[in-house]
N, C-alpha and C positions, 0 to 999 in steps of 0.2 A: 439482616433480613434473610429469609429462607430463599430457596431456589425459585419458587413460584413468584414470590415478591420481588426478587431480583429481576426476573424476566419482565414483569410489569414495569419496574423502574427503568430498565433499558428501553422498553417500548415507549415509555413516557418521554424520556430524554430524546429519543429519536424523533418522536412526533413534534415536540415543541421546537426543536432545532430546525426541523424541516419546514415548519410553518414560517419561521424566520427566514429560512433560505428562499422560500417561495416569494418572499417580498423583496428579494434582491433582483432588481430589474436591470436589463442592459442599458447602457448609455451610448449615445451616438453624437457625433460632432454637429449634426444638423438640428439638435434639440434647442439650440440657443444657449447662450452662456449662463443665464440665470437658471433655466430648467436643468441644464447639465450639472451645474454645481450643486443644486438642491438634490438631484437624484443621487449623485455621488456621495453626498453627505448622508442621506438616508441609507444607502447601501452600506456605508461604513459602520453605521450604528447597528444594523442587523448582523453584519459579519462579526463585529466585535461581540455582540450578544451570543452568537453561536460559539465563538471562540471561548469565551469565559465559562459558559455552561459546560462544554466538553472538557475544557482544561481542568475545572474544579473536580469533575467526576473522576478524571484520570489521576490528578495529583493527590486527591484525598483517599485513594484506594489503599487497602492493606491486604497483602497476601492474595492479590488477584493477578492471575497469569501463571503460566506453567513454570516460570523461572524466577519468580519474585524473590523467594528466599535465597536461591542460588546467587542472585545479583547482590544481595546484602552480604553474602559470604565473600564473593569475588571483590566487592568494593572494600571490604575489610582487609583482605589480603593485599590488594593494591596499595592501600593506605599504609600498612605496616611493612611493606617491602617484601611480601611473600611471593610465591610463584603464581602467576596468572597468565592466561592465554589471551586476554583482552588486549585490544589495540592501544597504542600510546595515548590517543586522545581521551579515551575513557579513564585511563589510569591517572593522567594529569588532572582531569576534571575532578575526580574523586579526591585526590590529595589537596587540590586547591579549596574545594568546598569544605572538606573536613577540617582543614587548617583554619580557614576563615571563621567557621562557626564553632570551633573548639570541641568538636565531638563527631561521632559517626552518625550524622543525620542523613541517612540514606533516603528519607522521604524527599529531601531537597534534590537529590540526584534524579529520582523518578519525575519530580515536578519539572525540572529543567528540560529533560528529554521530552516530556509531554508538551511543554510550552513551545519548544522549537519545532517539533514534528508537526503539531497542529498548525502552527504559523505557516510552515512551508506548504502544507496541503491546501489550506484555505487561500493562501496567496496565489497558488497555481489555479485554483478554481476561478478566482476573481480575475486573474490576468489572462489566462489561456483558454478557458473553457467557452464553448459556444453557448452554454447555459449553466450558470452557477448552481441553480437549484437542481438541475438534473445530475450534474456531477456530484453534488453533495448527497443527493438521494442514493446514488450508487455507492458512494463512500460509506454510508451508514448501512444500507441493506446488504451489501456484499461483504460486510464484516470488517472492512479495512480499519475503521475507527477502533472497534473493540479489540482487534488484533494488535493495535499499538500498545496494549497493556502487556503484551508478550515481547520478549527480545527487543527491548527498547532501543538498543544501539542499531539493530537491523532496520527497524521501521523509521528511525531517523534517516538512515542512509537511503531507504526507499523513497522518502519524501523529497530528498535532494535529487535523486535520480529522476523522479517525475518532473521536478522543476527544471532539470537540465535538458529535458527533451526539447524545449523551446530553442535552446542555444545550438543544439546539433542540427535542428531543422533550419535554423537561420545561418548555418555554416560558420557560426562563431565558435570554432573549435577550441580556441584558447580559453574562453570562459567556461565552456563545457568541461574540458579536462581539469580546469582549476577547481570547479565545484565537486567533481567526482573525487579528486584527490583529497579535498577537505572531508568528504564523507568517508573515504577509505581510512582516514585517520581514526575513525571510530568503528568501522566495520569493513574489512578489506574485501569482502565478497562483492562489493559494489563495483570494483574495478572491471568486472566482466562486461559492464555496459559500455565501456569505451569502444571496443571493437564491434560489439553487437549493434549498438545504436547507430554507429557510423555505417555499418553494412546495411542497416534497415532503411537508410535514406535513399538507397538506390532501388529502382524497380527490379523486382526479381522475376526471372523467366520461369516458365512452367517446370523446366527441368530442375530448378532449385527446390521446388515443392516435392517433386518426385524423389529427388536425392535425399531430401530431409526425411521423408517417410521410410525410404529404404534403409538409410543409416540408423534411424530409430529402431526399426524392426530388427536389424542385425545386432545392435547393441543390447536390445532386450533379450534376444536369444542367447547372447554371449555375456550375460550380466555378471557372471562370476569373474571373468577376466577384466571387465570394465570396472567392477567394484575394487578389485585388487589394485588396479592402476590409480583409481581415485584416492585410495588410502595412502598412496605414496605422497600425494599433495596434501591430504588431510589426515595425518597419522593419529591425531587426537581422537578420531572417531572409532579407532580400533577397540573391539570388545565393549562397545557401548550399546545402549538400547536403540540408538539412532540407526543402527544397521538393520533393524527389523523391517524397515521400509513398509511396503504395501501400497497398492494403488488406491487413491481416493476417488471413488466413482463420482462423487459430487463435483470434485475439481475437474475431472475429465469431462463430465457433461457440461459444466459451466464454460470451460475454454472452448469446447467443441461447438456449443451453441453460439458463442460470440463469433467464432470463426465462420460458421455458416451464415450468420448475419452479415459479416463483412463480405463474404463471397457473393451473397445475394445482392448486396448494395452495389458492388463493383460490376456485377453482371447486368443488373436491370436498371440501376440508377446511374451507371457510369457515363451515360450520354447526356446527362442533365446539363443545365446551364450554370452550375455552381462554379465558384472560383477555382482556378487551377491550384492555388495555394491550399485550399481546403482538400482537394483531391490528393495532393502530395502528403498532407498530414494524415489523412485517413489511410492511405497506403502504408505509411510508416507505422502507424498504430496497428494496423491489421497484420502486417508482417511480423511484428513483435508478438501478437497474439498467436500466430501460427507456431512460433517457437515455444510459446507457453504450452500449447496443446501437445507438441512433441515431447516436451519435458515431462508433463504429468502422465502422458499415455505410455511412454516407453522408458523413462528414466526414474520412476518412483522408487526404485531400489537403492538409489544413491542418497546418502545422508544429507546432502546440501540442496536437493532438488527443489524444495519449497522456496528456498531463498532465490534460486535462479528463476523460478516460475514467476514470482511476484514482481521481479524487476521488469518482466515482459508484460504480464497481465495487468499491471497497474495502469497501463495505457488505456484500458477500457473506460476509465473514468473520464477521459477526454474524447475518445473515439466515438462512443455511442451518442453523446449529445451533438457532436459534429455531424454525424450521419443523419440524425433526425432533422437538424436544421437544413440540410441540403436535399431533403425530399420535397419536391415541388407539389406533388399531389396531396392535398390536405386530408383526403380520406385515408390514403396509405400512411401518411404521417401519424394520424390519430390511431390507426390500428397498431402501428409499430410501438407507439408510446404505451398503449394499453397492454400489449404483449410483454414489453420490457418491464413495465410496472408490476404486472402480475407475477412474472418469473422472479423478479427481485424480492417481492414480498414472500413468496414461497421459500426461496433460498434463505431469506432472513429468518423465517420461522424455523426452518430446519437447523440453521446455525445456532439459534438460541436454545432450541431443545437439546442440542448436543454440546452446549458450551460448558457443561459441568464435567465433561469427560477428561481423563488424563491426557496431557499434551495440549489442552486448551486452558482449563482452569479459570474460566471467567465467572463462574457461578459457585456459590452465592456471592453477591457483592458485599464487601465489608469496607469500612473506613477506619483509619487510625484515630479519628475524632472520638470514637466510642470504644476504643480498645484500652483497657486499663494497663495492659503490659504488652506492648507491641514491638519493643526494641530488643534485638539480641544483645546480650551483655558482653560486648567485645571490649569496651573501654576498661 
Protein backbone atom coordinates (compact mmCIF):
# COMPACT_ATOMS: atom_id res chain seq x y z
CA UNK A 1 0.00 0.00 0.00
CA UNK A 2 1.09 3.61 -0.56
CA UNK A 3 2.09 6.16 2.02
CA UNK A 4 -1.42 7.63 2.44
CA UNK A 5 -2.96 4.16 2.62
CA UNK A 6 -0.38 3.12 5.20
CA UNK A 7 -1.22 6.11 7.38
CA UNK A 8 -4.90 5.19 7.21
CA UNK A 9 -3.98 1.60 8.08
CA UNK A 10 -1.96 2.71 11.12
CA UNK A 11 -4.81 4.96 12.24
CA UNK A 12 -7.27 2.10 11.86
CA UNK A 13 -5.08 -0.27 13.88
CA UNK A 14 -4.66 2.36 16.58
CA UNK A 15 -8.40 3.03 16.72
CA UNK A 16 -9.61 -0.55 16.96
CA UNK A 17 -7.00 -1.49 19.57
CA UNK A 18 -7.82 1.57 21.66
CA UNK A 19 -11.53 0.69 21.53
CA UNK A 20 -10.59 -2.67 23.02
CA UNK A 21 -8.31 -1.00 25.57
CA UNK A 22 -11.15 1.29 26.67
CA UNK A 23 -13.09 -1.83 27.65
CA UNK A 24 -10.36 -3.00 30.02
CA UNK A 25 -11.80 -1.91 33.35
CA UNK A 26 -10.10 -1.85 36.76
CA UNK A 27 -10.88 -4.61 39.22
CA UNK A 28 -10.98 -4.27 43.00
CA UNK A 29 -11.22 -6.73 45.86
CA UNK A 30 -14.58 -5.31 47.01
CA UNK A 31 -16.31 -6.31 43.77
CA UNK A 32 -17.17 -9.74 45.02
CA UNK A 33 -15.64 -12.99 43.87
CA UNK A 34 -17.97 -13.63 40.95
CA UNK A 35 -17.86 -10.08 39.58
CA UNK A 36 -14.10 -9.94 40.11
CA UNK A 37 -13.47 -13.16 38.19
CA UNK A 38 -15.83 -12.17 35.39
CA UNK A 39 -14.24 -8.75 34.98
CA UNK A 40 -10.75 -10.25 34.97
CA UNK A 41 -11.79 -12.75 32.32
CA UNK A 42 -13.29 -10.02 30.12
CA UNK A 43 -10.15 -7.91 30.55
CA UNK A 44 -7.96 -10.80 29.51
CA UNK A 45 -10.00 -11.27 26.32
CA UNK A 46 -9.59 -7.62 25.35
CA UNK A 47 -5.88 -7.52 26.21
CA UNK A 48 -5.34 -10.71 24.21
CA UNK A 49 -7.18 -9.15 21.27
CA UNK A 50 -4.98 -6.06 21.41
CA UNK A 51 -1.87 -8.20 21.63
CA UNK A 52 -2.66 -10.35 18.60
CA UNK A 53 -3.65 -7.41 16.39
CA UNK A 54 -0.46 -5.49 17.17
CA UNK A 55 1.69 -8.62 17.05
CA UNK A 56 0.47 -9.63 13.60
CA UNK A 57 1.01 -6.13 12.21
CA UNK A 58 4.56 -6.18 13.53
CA UNK A 59 5.42 -9.79 12.73
CA UNK A 60 4.12 -9.66 9.15
CA UNK A 61 5.95 -6.48 8.18
CA UNK A 62 8.65 -6.49 5.53
CA UNK A 63 11.38 -3.87 5.12
CA UNK A 64 9.70 -1.63 7.66
CA UNK A 65 11.98 0.27 10.00
CA UNK A 66 15.26 2.08 9.52
CA UNK A 67 17.41 -1.00 10.18
CA UNK A 68 15.31 -3.91 8.93
CA UNK A 69 17.69 -4.91 6.14
CA UNK A 70 20.71 -4.31 8.35
CA UNK A 71 19.27 -6.76 10.88
CA UNK A 72 18.93 -9.44 8.22
CA UNK A 73 22.59 -8.95 7.32
CA UNK A 74 23.67 -8.94 10.97
CA UNK A 75 21.66 -12.08 11.65
CA UNK A 76 23.34 -13.76 8.67
CA UNK A 77 26.81 -12.82 9.93
CA UNK A 78 25.97 -14.05 13.44
CA UNK A 79 24.73 -17.34 12.00
CA UNK A 80 27.80 -18.03 9.85
CA UNK A 81 30.27 -16.87 12.48
CA UNK A 82 31.17 -13.50 10.95
CA UNK A 83 32.04 -10.33 12.83
CA UNK A 84 29.07 -8.67 14.54
CA UNK A 85 28.74 -6.05 17.27
CA UNK A 86 25.44 -7.39 18.59
CA UNK A 87 25.22 -8.84 22.09
CA UNK A 88 25.46 -12.60 22.79
CA UNK A 89 21.73 -13.00 23.44
CA UNK A 90 20.83 -11.92 19.93
CA UNK A 91 23.58 -14.00 18.34
CA UNK A 92 22.59 -17.14 20.25
CA UNK A 93 18.91 -16.62 19.42
CA UNK A 94 19.70 -16.27 15.71
CA UNK A 95 21.81 -19.42 15.63
CA UNK A 96 19.16 -21.36 17.54
CA UNK A 97 16.26 -20.27 15.32
CA UNK A 98 18.14 -20.70 12.05
CA UNK A 99 19.36 -24.13 13.12
CA UNK A 100 15.93 -25.33 14.26
CA UNK A 101 14.16 -24.12 11.11
CA UNK A 102 16.91 -25.14 8.73
CA UNK A 103 17.38 -21.79 7.06
CA UNK A 104 17.78 -18.07 7.55
CA UNK A 105 14.19 -17.26 8.43
CA UNK A 106 14.77 -13.77 9.75
CA UNK A 107 11.00 -13.18 9.82
CA UNK A 108 10.88 -15.47 12.85
CA UNK A 109 13.52 -13.36 14.62
CA UNK A 110 11.46 -10.20 14.10
CA UNK A 111 8.32 -12.03 15.19
CA UNK A 112 9.93 -13.29 18.40
CA UNK A 113 11.11 -9.83 19.38
CA UNK A 114 7.68 -8.39 18.59
CA UNK A 115 5.98 -11.09 20.66
CA UNK A 116 8.10 -10.61 23.77
CA UNK A 117 8.29 -6.82 23.57
CA UNK A 118 4.52 -6.40 23.24
CA UNK A 119 3.93 -8.94 25.99
CA UNK A 120 6.10 -6.95 28.40
CA UNK A 121 4.48 -3.60 27.56
CA UNK A 122 0.91 -4.86 27.85
CA UNK A 123 1.74 -6.78 31.02
CA UNK A 124 3.08 -3.60 32.62
CA UNK A 125 -0.01 -1.61 31.62
CA UNK A 126 -2.26 -4.28 33.10
CA UNK A 127 -0.22 -4.78 36.26
CA UNK A 128 1.19 -1.35 37.13
CA UNK A 129 -0.81 1.38 35.41
CA UNK A 130 -3.50 3.41 37.14
CA UNK A 131 -5.45 3.13 33.87
CA UNK A 132 -4.74 0.49 31.24
CA UNK A 133 -6.59 2.43 28.54
CA UNK A 134 -4.74 5.69 29.23
CA UNK A 135 -1.32 4.01 29.24
CA UNK A 136 -2.19 2.20 26.02
CA UNK A 137 -3.40 5.43 24.41
CA UNK A 138 -0.05 7.05 25.22
CA UNK A 139 1.80 3.96 23.98
CA UNK A 140 0.17 4.29 20.58
CA UNK A 141 -0.07 8.06 20.09
CA UNK A 142 3.44 8.82 21.36
CA UNK A 143 4.74 6.36 18.78
CA UNK A 144 6.21 3.77 21.13
CA UNK A 145 4.45 0.87 19.44
CA UNK A 146 5.42 1.87 15.92
CA UNK A 147 8.99 2.56 17.00
CA UNK A 148 9.28 -1.07 18.10
CA UNK A 149 9.59 -1.79 14.37
CA UNK A 150 13.03 -0.16 14.66
CA UNK A 151 16.02 -1.47 16.63
CA UNK A 152 14.09 -4.46 17.91
CA UNK A 153 16.77 -5.42 20.44
CA UNK A 154 16.65 -1.98 22.02
CA UNK A 155 12.87 -1.82 22.32
CA UNK A 156 12.85 -5.25 23.91
CA UNK A 157 15.33 -3.91 26.47
CA UNK A 158 13.14 -0.82 26.90
CA UNK A 159 10.07 -2.93 27.66
CA UNK A 160 12.03 -4.84 30.30
CA UNK A 161 13.29 -1.57 31.79
CA UNK A 162 9.71 -0.30 32.10
CA UNK A 163 8.68 -3.57 33.74
CA UNK A 164 11.60 -3.36 36.18
CA UNK A 165 10.51 0.03 37.54
CA UNK A 166 8.09 -1.79 39.81
CA UNK A 167 10.89 -3.76 41.42
CA UNK A 168 13.14 -0.78 42.07
CA UNK A 169 10.20 1.11 43.59
CA UNK A 170 9.47 -1.88 45.83
CA UNK A 171 13.19 -2.01 46.74
CA UNK A 172 13.36 -5.53 45.32
CA UNK A 173 16.81 -4.82 43.94
CA UNK A 174 17.74 -8.45 43.34
CA UNK A 175 14.86 -8.95 40.92
CA UNK A 176 15.46 -5.50 39.42
CA UNK A 177 19.13 -6.20 38.66
CA UNK A 178 18.31 -9.71 37.41
CA UNK A 179 15.87 -8.48 34.77
CA UNK A 180 18.14 -5.65 33.67
CA UNK A 181 21.02 -8.06 33.18
CA UNK A 182 18.72 -10.33 31.17
CA UNK A 183 17.85 -7.37 28.92
CA UNK A 184 21.52 -6.36 28.69
CA UNK A 185 22.21 -9.79 27.21
CA UNK A 186 20.42 -8.37 24.14
CA UNK A 187 21.26 -4.65 24.40
CA UNK A 188 23.92 -3.49 26.83
CA UNK A 189 22.75 0.15 26.86
CA UNK A 190 20.03 -0.84 29.34
CA UNK A 191 22.66 -1.17 32.07
CA UNK A 192 22.52 2.59 32.52
CA UNK A 193 19.16 2.27 34.28
CA UNK A 194 20.64 0.41 37.25
CA UNK A 195 22.30 3.46 38.86
CA UNK A 196 19.82 5.98 37.42
CA UNK A 197 16.61 4.23 38.49
CA UNK A 198 18.09 3.62 41.93
CA UNK A 199 19.01 7.32 42.28
CA UNK A 200 15.52 8.36 41.12
CA UNK A 201 13.91 6.54 44.06
CA UNK A 202 15.20 9.27 46.37
CA UNK A 203 13.69 12.74 46.65
CA UNK A 204 15.93 15.21 44.84
CA UNK A 205 16.62 18.62 46.33
CA UNK A 206 16.35 21.77 44.25
CA UNK A 207 20.13 21.97 43.94
CA UNK A 208 20.06 18.69 41.99
CA UNK A 209 17.86 20.30 39.33
CA UNK A 210 20.05 23.41 39.24
CA UNK A 211 23.19 21.28 38.97
CA UNK A 212 21.57 19.24 36.20
CA UNK A 213 20.79 22.31 34.11
CA UNK A 214 24.25 23.77 34.74
CA UNK A 215 26.01 20.52 33.82
CA UNK A 216 23.90 20.12 30.69
CA UNK A 217 24.62 23.66 29.56
CA UNK A 218 28.38 23.23 30.12
CA UNK A 219 28.46 19.93 28.23
CA UNK A 220 26.50 21.45 25.35
CA UNK A 221 28.99 24.32 25.17
CA UNK A 222 31.90 21.85 25.25
CA UNK A 223 30.29 19.23 23.06
CA UNK A 224 33.46 18.58 21.04
CA UNK A 225 35.29 17.37 24.14
CA UNK A 226 32.30 15.39 25.40
CA UNK A 227 31.86 13.73 21.99
CA UNK A 228 35.49 12.63 21.87
CA UNK A 229 35.13 11.16 25.34
CA UNK A 230 31.93 9.33 24.33
CA UNK A 231 33.67 7.77 21.32
CA UNK A 232 36.18 6.20 23.69
CA UNK A 233 33.33 4.07 25.05
CA UNK A 234 31.49 3.72 21.71
CA UNK A 235 34.28 3.56 19.08
CA UNK A 236 31.96 1.85 16.57
CA UNK A 237 30.24 5.22 15.99
CA UNK A 238 33.38 6.85 14.61
CA UNK A 239 32.95 8.23 11.07
CA UNK A 240 29.29 7.21 10.87
CA UNK A 241 26.13 9.15 10.07
CA UNK A 242 25.08 8.81 13.71
CA UNK A 243 27.53 11.59 14.62
CA UNK A 244 25.51 14.11 12.64
CA UNK A 245 23.24 14.51 15.66
CA UNK A 246 20.92 17.49 15.76
CA UNK A 247 18.31 18.59 18.25
CA UNK A 248 14.82 17.18 17.79
CA UNK A 249 12.56 20.11 18.65
CA UNK A 250 9.54 17.81 18.91
CA UNK A 251 11.34 15.61 21.46
CA UNK A 252 12.47 18.66 23.42
CA UNK A 253 8.95 20.07 23.49
CA UNK A 254 7.42 16.75 24.44
CA UNK A 255 9.75 16.10 27.39
CA UNK A 256 9.51 19.75 28.46
CA UNK A 257 5.69 19.65 28.37
CA UNK A 258 5.59 16.50 30.52
CA UNK A 259 8.13 18.04 32.90
CA UNK A 260 5.94 21.15 33.26
CA UNK A 261 2.93 18.91 33.88
CA UNK A 262 4.85 17.06 36.59
CA UNK A 263 6.01 20.29 38.29
CA UNK A 264 2.48 21.67 38.13
CA UNK A 265 1.09 18.55 39.75
CA UNK A 266 3.69 18.52 42.53
CA UNK A 267 3.16 22.25 43.19
CA UNK A 268 -0.60 22.50 43.13
CA UNK A 269 -1.78 18.93 43.71
CA UNK A 270 0.95 17.86 46.12
CA UNK A 271 -1.19 18.55 49.15
CA UNK A 272 -3.94 16.22 48.05
CA UNK A 273 -5.17 13.24 50.02
CA UNK A 274 -3.81 10.63 47.62
CA UNK A 275 -1.75 7.71 48.79
CA UNK A 276 1.84 8.30 49.78
CA UNK A 277 2.81 5.36 47.58
CA UNK A 278 1.35 7.12 44.54
CA UNK A 279 3.26 10.29 45.40
CA UNK A 280 6.51 8.33 45.60
CA UNK A 281 5.87 6.75 42.20
CA UNK A 282 5.00 10.06 40.55
CA UNK A 283 8.15 11.63 41.97
CA UNK A 284 10.21 8.73 40.61
CA UNK A 285 8.69 9.01 37.13
CA UNK A 286 8.95 12.80 37.14
CA UNK A 287 12.61 12.81 38.05
CA UNK A 288 13.32 10.40 35.23
CA UNK A 289 11.50 12.72 32.84
CA UNK A 290 13.69 15.58 34.06
CA UNK A 291 16.72 13.55 33.00
CA UNK A 292 15.05 12.86 29.65
CA UNK A 293 14.60 16.59 29.10
CA UNK A 294 18.25 17.30 29.93
CA UNK A 295 19.33 14.58 27.52
CA UNK A 296 17.36 15.84 24.51
CA UNK A 297 17.98 19.52 25.23
CA UNK A 298 21.72 19.41 25.87
CA UNK A 299 23.11 16.08 24.66
CA UNK A 300 21.52 15.52 21.24
CA UNK A 301 24.98 15.64 19.66
CA UNK A 302 25.79 12.26 21.23
CA UNK A 303 25.05 9.21 19.03
CA UNK A 304 23.39 7.21 21.83
CA UNK A 305 21.24 9.97 23.31
CA UNK A 306 17.93 8.67 21.92
CA UNK A 307 18.47 5.34 23.64
CA UNK A 308 19.24 7.05 26.92
CA UNK A 309 16.22 9.35 26.60
CA UNK A 310 13.68 6.59 26.10
CA UNK A 311 14.87 4.66 29.15
CA UNK A 312 13.80 7.74 31.11
CA UNK A 313 10.84 9.10 29.14
CA UNK A 314 9.07 5.73 28.86
CA UNK A 315 7.99 6.41 32.45
CA UNK A 316 5.44 8.85 30.98
CA UNK A 317 3.26 5.86 30.10
CA UNK A 318 2.73 5.22 33.82
CA UNK A 319 3.17 8.70 35.31
CA UNK A 320 0.46 10.58 33.40
CA UNK A 321 -2.39 8.12 34.20
CA UNK A 322 -1.29 8.06 37.84
CA UNK A 323 -1.36 11.86 38.08
CA UNK A 324 -4.80 11.95 36.48
CA UNK A 325 -6.13 9.45 39.00
CA UNK A 326 -4.86 11.51 41.93
CA UNK A 327 -6.54 14.78 40.93
CA UNK A 328 -9.55 15.15 43.20
CA UNK A 329 -11.25 18.03 41.41
CA UNK A 330 -13.33 16.46 38.64
CA UNK A 331 -13.28 19.64 36.56
CA UNK A 332 -9.50 19.89 36.70
CA UNK A 333 -9.21 16.17 35.95
CA UNK A 334 -11.43 16.47 32.88
CA UNK A 335 -9.50 19.48 31.58
CA UNK A 336 -6.20 17.66 32.03
CA UNK A 337 -7.52 14.61 30.18
CA UNK A 338 -8.68 16.79 27.28
CA UNK A 339 -5.36 18.65 27.10
CA UNK A 340 -3.31 15.43 27.17
CA UNK A 341 -5.58 13.76 24.61
CA UNK A 342 -5.40 16.71 22.22
CA UNK A 343 -1.63 17.03 22.60
CA UNK A 344 -1.12 13.31 21.96
CA UNK A 345 -3.34 13.32 18.87
CA UNK A 346 -1.38 16.26 17.42
CA UNK A 347 1.90 14.53 18.24
CA UNK A 348 0.68 11.30 16.64
CA UNK A 349 -0.39 13.15 13.48
CA UNK A 350 3.04 14.78 13.18
CA UNK A 351 4.70 11.44 13.85
CA UNK A 352 2.80 9.70 11.06
CA UNK A 353 3.32 12.54 8.60
CA UNK A 354 7.08 12.22 9.12
CA UNK A 355 7.26 8.44 9.50
CA UNK A 356 8.49 8.01 5.93
CA UNK A 357 11.70 9.93 6.50
CA UNK A 358 15.16 8.41 6.66
CA UNK A 359 15.96 7.23 10.15
CA UNK A 360 12.34 6.23 10.77
CA UNK A 361 11.27 4.24 7.70
CA UNK A 362 7.80 3.21 8.87
CA UNK A 363 6.00 4.13 5.66
CA UNK A 364 4.76 2.71 3.42
CA UNK A 365 3.69 -0.46 5.22
CA UNK A 366 4.59 -3.69 3.46
CA UNK A 367 4.12 -7.32 4.42
CA UNK A 368 6.07 -10.38 3.34
CA UNK A 369 2.74 -12.15 2.71
CA UNK A 370 2.51 -10.29 -0.61
CA UNK A 371 6.17 -10.12 -1.52
CA UNK A 372 7.16 -12.54 -4.26
CA UNK A 373 10.84 -12.32 -3.41
CA UNK A 374 11.55 -11.01 0.06
CA UNK A 375 14.50 -13.11 1.24
CA UNK A 376 18.17 -12.22 0.78
CA UNK A 377 19.90 -15.18 -0.86
CA UNK A 378 22.33 -15.92 1.97
CA UNK A 379 21.83 -19.68 1.97
